[in-house]
N, C-alpha and C positions, 0 to 999 in steps of 0.2 A: 680368247679372241677379242680383238679390239672392236669397239663400236663407234662409228663416226656419225655425229649429227651434223649434217651439212646440206648445202644447196648446190646442186650439180652445176649450175651455171655461174657459180661464184668462183673467182680466181683464188681467193683465200682458201676455199674448201678444196679446190682442185690441187693445190699444192700438197695437201695431205694425201689425197688419192695417189698422186705421182710417187710420193715416197713409199707408201704402202705397196703399190704395185711393183716398183723397182726392187724393193727388198723382199718381195713375195711373202709379205706378212698377212696372215688371215685376218679378215675384218668383215664387219657387217655395216652396210651404209644405210642410215636412216634419213630419208629425205625430209628436209625442213624448209617450208616455203616462207621465207622472211617477209615477202611482199604481202602475205596474208596474215601476218602477225603470229606465226606459229612459234617464233622464238621468244615470244613475250608471254606465253602461258605460264601458269603457276608451276606446272610440272617442269617445263624447260628452265625456268628461272631458279629452280632448286638445284639444277645441274650447273648452270652458269648464270649467276646473278646479273651479269652484264647483258644477258639476252642476245648474244651474238653467236654466229656460226663462223668457223667450225668449232665444235666441242668434241673432244675425244674422251670416251669412257675407257679407262684403263682396266678397271675392275669394278665390281658393284660398289656404288657410292664413292668412287674415286674418279674425278674428272679433271681434264686439263684443257684450258682455253688458250686463245691467241695462236694464230696459224704458225707463226715462226717459232714459238715456244714448242709447239707440237712437232714441227720439223726437227728441231734440235733433240727433243726427247726420243723420237723414233730413229733418228740417224746416228745418235751417239753410239760409238763402238763399231760403226760400219764404215765402209769406204766413202760414204756421203759426208762424213765429218773428218777432215784431215787431222792427223796427229801433229803435234808440235804447237808450241805456244803461239808463234806468230801466224802460221796458217789458220789456226783455229780463230784467232782474233780477226783475221782478214775475212773469214766467212761471216763472222758477226758484223763486221764493218759493212759488208754489202747487204746483209739482211736489215740492218738499221737504215741504210740508204733506201732500201726498198720501201720501208714503212714510213719514212719521213720525207723523202724527196721524189719518190716514184708513185707509189700507190695512191697518195692523196690527190694526185692530178690525173694520172693515166686511168686509174680504176674509177675515180669519181666521174670523169668525163664519160667513160663507158656507161656507167650507171644512168647518168642523166640522158645520154643520147639513146640508149637502148631500152630503158625501162619507163621513163617518164613521158607523159603526153606532149605532143608538139607545142601546146600552149603553156607548158610549165614555166613559171617565172625563173626557175633555176637554170634554164637554158641561157640566160644572160651571163652565167658564170663560165660558159664554155670557152670563150676566147682566152680568158686568163688561165684556165685549167690547161688548155692546150699549149699555151706559151710555156708554162712551168713544166708540163709533161715533156715537151720537146727538149727543154734544158736537161732533164734527167736522161733522156734517150741519147743526147749528145755526149754526156759523160760516159754512158755505157759503150757507145760506139768507139770513142777514143780508147777506152780500156781494152776493148776486144780486138782492136786492130793488130795487136801484137801477141794475142793468145787465143786459145780455143775455148777456155772456160774462165770463170771469174777468179778462181783461186788456184794457183799452181797449174798443173796440166790435167787435172781430173775434174770430172763432174761432181758437184757437191750440192748441199742444200741451199747454198747461195744462188746457184743457177736455177734451182727449182723455185725459190722465192721470187726471183726476178722474171722468170719465164711466164708465170701464171697470168699476169696482166699485160706483159709485153706482147705475147703471141696474139691475143685478140684486140690489140690496140686500135685496129681499124674500126671496131665497134664504137670507139669514142671519137672517131674522126681524125685519127692520127695516120699519116702516110709514112710507111716504113720503107718505101722504095729507095730513099736516099741513103739508107743505112745498110751498106754492104756487109759490114762486120756483124751487125746484129742479125741480119738475115742468115748468114752462115752459122752463127751460134744457135739460132732457133732450129735450124735443120739438124745440128748435132744433138740438141736436146731431144728432138723427136726421134732420133735414132737410138736412144738409150733403151735398155731392157725394160719392159713393162710399161712403155709409154702408152697413154690413152688420151684421146681428145676430150676437151672440156665441152659440156653441153652448151648450146647456143642459147642466148636469151629468148624466152618464149614470147 
């Protein structure tokens, strides 16, 4: 049985839960509150020296970090990772897009808006983050106008990676009302087997 060390309100952690639930893989969830420094303890840093969640325990003393690497590990050999050199590379393309062009803006805006106090100086970053976040959403919208999912005609880990922080984008001040294709795609992801909602920021 896998063991996931994660924070339920984190999109990066929610990705892992979505894969595990979709594939019906047995797992134990260990809640880690990063806001209280629980990922910086000596015990946790022995599992993941980077002190980040999610961290997947594969077997005793064997751990895997980084959410998209975990998705790839769990999805390999299943319908969530397409066969073929090009489709496989296209999945990776969108997962890299998520980490470099989407998550740093959409997810960070959500973090600042939902977790930090109203007088936090980091709120000054929100206009820039939203500008760049909307650029990423525009790219996604254009791509989805002609297809149901990001790669081929099937649900994949690329969809899971991008869904996790797009679905709660409103928490970061993003308005998805103008994104018809994205809204349709979000509904299709929610209709997948094993879908579960992500916990709201406390």
